[in-house]
C-alpha positions, 0 to 999 in steps of 0.5 A: 317700654316693651317689658312693661306688660309682661313685668306688670303681669308678674307684679300681679302674680307675685305681689302677694308673695312679696307682701308676705315676705315683707311682713315676715322680715318685719315680725321675724315669725316663721314663714316660707313659700317653699315646701321642705318636703320632697313629695310636695313637688310634682304638680302645677309645673314643678318637677317631681322626684323622678323627673328631677333626677332624670333632668339632672342625669340628662345634664351629665356630659353635656355642654351648658350653652347660655348664649352669652356674648364673649364665649371664647372656650368651653371649660369643666371638670367637676367631679362629685365628692361621691365619685362620679364625673359630671362631664358638664362644660360651661362657657368661658368668657372673654370679660372684655366683651362680656362686661360691656354687654352686661352694662348695656342692659342696666338702663332699662332695668334701672328704669323698670322700678323696684316693684318690677325688678322684685317681681322678675326676681320672684319669677326667677325664684319660682322657676328655680323652686319648680326644679328643686329636685334637679337643683338638689342633685346638682348641689349634692354632687358638687358639695357632697351634701347628703341628698336630703340636706342638698334638697332642703339647704340647696333648694327651699332654704336657699330660695328663702334666702334669695326671696328674703334679700329681694324683700329687704332690697324692695323695702330699702328702695321704696323707703324714699318716695318717687316724688315730693313737693317741697315748699319753704315759707318766706314770710310775706314773699311767695314760698320757695317751691320745688318738685323733687324726683328720687330714683334708686340707681345701681352701683354697677356690675356685681360679682358673686364669688361662689363657694364649694359647700353651699353654692346656692344658699350662700350665693342667692342672697348677694345675687338677688340683692344686687339684681333687685337693686338694679345691678347686673350680676356676674356669677363666678362659681367655685370651680368644683361647684359650677353646675348649681349656679350655672343652672341658676344663671340659665333660669335668670337669663330666660326670665329676663329675656321673656320679660323684655329685659336684656338677658346679659344682666346675669352672666356666668364666669366659669374658669379653666382649671387653675386659672384663678380669675377671681382676683382679676375680676374683683379688681376690675373697675366695672365691678362695683359690688362683690359677694364672697363666701370662703376662706379668711385669707381671700376675704381679707384680700378682697376687703383690702384690694377691691377698693372700687367695690362694696365688698360683702364677705362671709369668711371663717371663724371659730365657733364656740359653745360654753357649757356651764350647766343644764337641766336636760343633760341627754337633750344637750348631748343629743343636740350637740352631737347632731350639730357636730355631725351634720354635713361632716362639720363642713358648715361655717356655723358648726361648733368647733370648741366646746368649753367645759369647766375642769371641775365639771358641770351640774345637770338634772342627772347630778354633777358630771366631771369634765371627763364624763361630759366629754365621754358622754358627748363622744358616746352620743355622737357615736350612737347617732352615727352607729348605723351606717345608713343614718350616718351617710344621710347625716354626714354626706361626703367630704368635700375636698382633700384639705378637709380629709387632711385636717381630719386625719391630722387632728388626732395628733393634736391631743388626747382623742375622745372619739376617733373618726371612722370610715363609712362606705356609701352603698350607692357611691363606693368612691365617696369619702365619708368619715365620722367626726373626731373629738379631741381633748385640749387644755384651755388657757387658765387666764386671759393673759396666759397661753397653753401649748394647745392654743394654736389648735383651738384658736385656729379654724379647723373646717370639717368634722373636727371638734375640740373639748377644751378644759377651762378652769372656771366659767369665768375663764370660759367667758374670757376665752369666748370673748377673746376667740370672737374678738380675735378669730370671729364666730358665726355662731355661739352656743351656751348651756346654763341654768344660771340667769347670771351666767346667761346674762354674762354670755349674752353680754359677751356676744353683744359686746363682740357682736356674735349671734347666740343660741342658749340651751338648745336641746330640741330640734333646733340646732346652733348651726341652722338659721331660718330665713326671714327670722334669723340673722346669719352672721352679724357683720360685727366680728372677724368672721363676716363683714355682713349679715344675711340678711338685713338692711345693711346688706342691701342698702349700699348696693344702690344710691338715690339720685335726686332731680329738682325743678322749680315748681 
């Protein structure tokens, strides 16, 4: 076919990277082909810092034309959490025209095979990587992340997650051989002999419903998992964070066209203000796969109503840290302070509830009461964010008014151990920057009891809000931890203990309730950060998410294997 020479050239170019990714997901060792440091870019065709900023600036106020069919309007309206209007407009699609056009290219894409599809996906990721600085500014000014976080999480870390999905997709597709010779002995008679061919076939058109906070990091796994398994992909960005995913779609369409495939295999579905097209798209019969990151209510709606599709959701949970004891008190406080502060707590993995026994904990600095632990944690957060320049670099900006409202309301929920303070951003005076609030609450004394504070700590309070929850004992803390995961879900669980028995008990809770656990983190690794190729983001086994990024289950049901048998 026409695409073969170019696709085969990409196989030769990217096969070593694919092999390394396959080895990384097998061993779970550290590996990344995408540099984390901004100065690593600027050579071999990649954009450096100045070029990337200039490329982003050149996008402002322009029309981003993707040349996709069915465009009936131009829409936009993004305003950066840092206060600037992006002014970019995007194609609005007549989906009755766009979806058939997307489906038309699937046959050639299916027949190209798993290796060619993986190579094309890796070329898309390589070109995105070369423009990491441009993408970083796009992520920063749609999500509110500080630049360095937008650069790393929105750039190399997102690209790692996309590559990880491609590796899992390839591994699952080649698990079954392309052909097999089958012979069944029949005693004195001739054996029964068949030749069998096996082909992975896509489910159909996949829908990626993007989120506001991590448009690329959360969007790339589903996008590349579906594309690598032969499906066309329609990307529906969050209306406040269109630009990073629109740029992604443009790069994907360019690579597909250059390699002889139909560029309409990847398309954008931007929406008018207040249009709310996600429900209509999600229930169309052409949509056979959905990837979603966002609120629990809409995730539950998708799981209940998009019955024609395989639905992969990352929703919300109440992340909890249980503190029993520590042999590095300062390290524990420092680690927790950073975890609570990073990106103003606007991460689905940020700890919300810190469970502390009323009688206090044992440490390398002696016994510490509940009040001392809470006050010392508050001091640690305040010290970390005491310098405004460092605070701006860690906190970023509040992404939307709902987060700001929750932060302001939190002070009325209990005794405030650390009040939020307003910080002025020197470069973006209209940015809303706030330090976290820590509120003291009373935990249930027994599993079957309730307290007046339960409504607060048993509900997700997304943003820079944390609750220091007093529990009667470690055993009661374990009960509350178990109930929280089972009823509300958790993307992350943390614990601090010097006791092997307590560590084993926490681990057992997390194994039974299916939650990812981090024990005794006191250094430069934090409970709310995960590394592609090694860490699983979410488990798919509790109410916070029905899928994990990334494992075999995340990709294997995006395609089916069709068998053709013939007499030998």
